[in-house]
C-alpha positions in Angstrom: 9.6 82.7 19.3 7.4 81.4 22.8 9.2 79.6 25.2 6.0 78.6 27.1 2.7 78.5 26.2 -0.5 78.0 28.6 -4.0 77.0 27.6 -6.3 77.4 30.1 -4.9 75.3 32.8 -6.6 73.6 35.8 -5.5 72.0 38.8 -6.4 70.6 42.1 -4.8 69.0 44.9 -8.4 67.9 46.2 -11.3 67.4 43.9 -13.5 70.5 42.9 -11.1 72.7 44.7 -8.9 74.4 41.9 -5.3 75.4 43.2 -5.1 76.8 39.2 -7.6 78.4 38.1 -8.0 78.4 34.5 -5.2 79.9 33.2 -3.6 81.1 30.4 0.0 82.2 29.6 2.7 82.9 27.1 6.3 84.0 27.8 8.7 84.7 24.9 12.0 83.8 24.4 14.2 86.1 26.0 11.7 87.2 28.5 12.6 87.9 31.9 9.3 87.1 34.2 8.5 87.1 37.8 5.2 85.6 39.2 4.0 87.1 42.2 1.6 86.5 45.0 1.6 85.8 48.5 1.9 82.2 49.6 -1.2 80.2 48.5 -1.6 82.2 45.5 -0.9 79.0 43.0 3.0 80.3 42.0 5.0 77.4 43.1 2.2 75.1 41.9 2.1 76.3 38.6 6.1 76.1 38.4 5.4 72.2 39.6 3.4 71.8 36.7 5.5 73.7 34.3 8.0 71.0 34.3 5.7 68.1 34.6 5.9 67.1 38.6 2.1 67.3 38.2 -0.2 66.6 35.7 -3.3 69.2 35.2 -6.5 68.3 35.2 -7.5 69.9 32.4 -5.8 72.7 29.7 -2.2 72.3 28.0 1.0 73.4 28.6 3.3 73.3 25.9 7.6 74.5 26.0 10.1 74.8 23.3 7.1 74.2 20.5 6.5 70.9 22.2 3.2 69.6 24.6 4.2 68.8 27.9 3.3 65.3 28.2 5.0 61.6 29.1 6.7 61.1 25.4 8.0 64.9 25.9 8.7 65.3 29.3 12.1 64.4 29.1 13.0 66.6 25.8 11.5 69.2 28.0 13.5 69.1 31.1 16.8 68.7 29.2 16.2 72.3 28.3 14.5 73.2 31.9 17.0 74.4 34.9 15.2 75.0 38.2 16.6 76.9 41.4 14.3 76.2 44.5 14.0 78.2 47.8 16.3 75.6 50.1 19.5 75.2 48.4 20.1 72.0 50.8 17.5 70.1 48.8 19.7 69.9 45.7 23.3 69.1 47.0 24.1 65.5 46.1 27.8 65.9 45.8 30.5 65.8 48.6 32.3 69.1 47.5 31.4 72.1 45.4 32.9 70.8 42.2 31.1 67.2 42.8 27.6 68.9 43.1 28.2 70.9 39.9 29.3 68.4 38.3 26.5 66.1 39.2 23.7 66.6 35.6 26.9 66.5 33.5 27.8 63.0 34.8 24.3 62.1 34.3 24.0 63.7 30.8 27.4 61.4 29.9 29.3 64.8 28.9 32.9 63.8 28.6 35.4 64.6 31.7 37.3 67.0 29.3 34.5 69.3 28.7 32.9 68.7 32.6 35.8 69.9 34.1 35.8 73.0 31.6 32.4 73.6 32.1 32.9 73.3 36.2 35.6 75.1 36.1 33.9 78.2 33.8 30.2 78.5 35.7 32.2 78.0 39.1 33.9 81.4 37.9 30.7 83.0 36.8 29.4 82.7 40.3 32.2 83.4 42.7 32.4 79.8 43.6 35.8 78.6 42.0 37.6 79.2 45.3 35.4 76.9 46.8 35.5 73.7 44.2 37.2 71.5 47.4 34.6 72.5 49.9 31.9 70.8 51.6 28.6 72.5 50.6 27.4 72.3 54.3 30.0 74.4 55.2 29.1 77.2 53.2 26.5 80.0 53.9 23.5 80.5 52.4 24.3 82.7 49.2 27.2 80.4 48.5 25.0 77.1 48.2 22.7 79.2 46.5 25.4 80.4 44.3 26.8 77.1 43.5 22.6 75.4 43.5 22.9 78.0 40.2 26.2 77.2 39.0 25.2 73.4 38.7 21.7 74.1 36.9 23.4 76.9 34.3 26.0 74.6 33.5 23.8 72.5 31.9 22.8 75.2 29.6 19.3 75.5 30.3 16.9 77.7 27.9 14.4 78.2 30.8 15.3 79.1 34.3 13.2 78.6 36.8 13.3 80.6 40.3 11.2 79.2 42.7 11.7 81.3 45.7 15.1 81.0 44.9 16.3 84.1 47.4 13.3 83.8 50.1 15.7 81.9 52.8 18.6 84.1 52.5 19.9 87.2 54.4 19.6 90.4 52.9 23.4 90.2 51.7 22.9 87.1 50.1 19.6 87.6 48.5 21.5 90.9 47.2 24.3 88.7 45.7 22.5 86.2 43.7 20.2 88.6 42.3 23.1 90.8 41.0 24.4 87.5 39.9 21.3 86.6 38.2 21.1 90.1 36.2 24.5 89.6 35.1 23.9 86.5 33.7 20.8 87.5 31.9 22.7 90.5 30.5 25.7 87.8 29.1 22.8 85.7 27.2 19.7 87.6 26.2 18.1 84.6 25.2 18.1 82.8 28.4 14.0 82.7 29.6 13.7 83.5 32.9 10.9 82.9 35.3 10.9 83.9 39.1 8.1 82.7 41.3 8.5 85.2 44.3 6.5 87.2 46.9 9.0 90.1 46.9 8.0 92.9 44.9 11.5 94.2 45.0 12.6 91.4 42.8 9.8 91.6 40.4 10.3 95.4 40.0 13.6 94.2 38.4 12.3 91.7 35.6 11.0 92.5 32.0 7.2 91.6 33.0 5.2 90.7 36.0 2.4 88.3 36.7 0.0 89.0 39.7 -1.4 85.8 41.4 -4.0 85.2 43.7 -6.4 82.1 44.8 -4.8 80.1 41.5 -6.1 83.2 39.2 -3.8 86.0 36.7 -4.6 89.0 38.4 -2.5 91.3 36.6 -0.4 91.0 33.7 2.2 94.1 32.4 5.8 95.6 32.5 6.2 96.4 36.1 5.2 99.9 35.6 2.1 98.6 34.7 1.6 96.3 37.0 2.5 98.5 40.2 0.7 101.4 39.3 -2.2 99.7 39.6 -2.9 100.7 43.3 -6.2 99.6 44.0 -5.2 96.5 42.8 -2.3 96.0 44.7 -3.6 97.3 47.5 -6.9 95.0 47.5 -4.4 92.0 47.3 -2.1 93.4 50.3 1.0 93.5 47.8 3.7 96.5 48.7 4.6 98.9 46.0 8.3 98.5 45.5 10.7 101.2 47.3 12.0 102.2 43.6 8.9 103.0 42.2 7.4 104.9 45.2 10.9 106.8 44.9 10.3 107.4 41.6 6.4 109.1 42.5 8.1 111.5 44.7 10.3 112.9 42.6 7.7 113.5 40.1 6.0 115.7 42.5 9.1 117.5 41.9 8.7 117.5 38.2 11.9 115.2 38.3 11.4 112.1 36.3 13.8 109.3 36.9 13.0 107.2 33.6 13.5 103.8 34.2 15.6 103.4 36.9 15.9 100.0 38.9 17.9 100.3 41.9 19.2 102.9 44.1 22.5 103.1 42.5 21.0 104.1 39.0 18.9 106.8 40.8 21.9 108.0 42.0 23.5 108.2 38.8 20.7 109.8 36.9 20.6 112.5 39.7 23.8 113.1 39.2 23.5 113.4 35.6 
């Protein structure tokens, strides 16, 4: 089943200067797709178009077999969760518990069910011991964990991460990415779109789409995309460290297979 279908989409902030330039894309249920590109490539604008914050100049977007329009936008948004790069912009509650519960309250979820969901998802993201804490006192990684818990508690079918780790330190980024990979493993039907400029993040997804000046330049598995060295170099994107490492080992006739991180490399070599 296709979760998202985009056909010939065009969008401009200014007349005759398209930011999204006649692009088409299909994402299936359960896919983990990273959309990669430098600042100004159009990837965050695309995310905002997908959730109906902007209206396209032409072309169409469909989610869950519903065209994105004024009649369907509420039904579509009820099935989509989005986490932005700055978690402070998403906090509305005076405590972690209040913040996770906010979206559930707006959906008139019963108190008993809401309490269960808050407990469940705060535990899943490792924040159950902080439920009475004010969000302002948390670290960047902890804040993003809370934002993620609030989104996941709503039970989205599609999760959009809009540069969700770009403001975090390396430790916070690693924690959030490990959490996202764990959630995806627990729920194979969850579809994830990660908007990022970090090629290391993209390498761990199922599929990578590269954007440049509002166009889709490459689309394929991480191996397929990052092996296209001429285009990657032309767009001034780096290749993921693990990809480079695997290529170095190939020079010595050592095939590391589909390893995605250093821990998996070590395990493979030990075997």
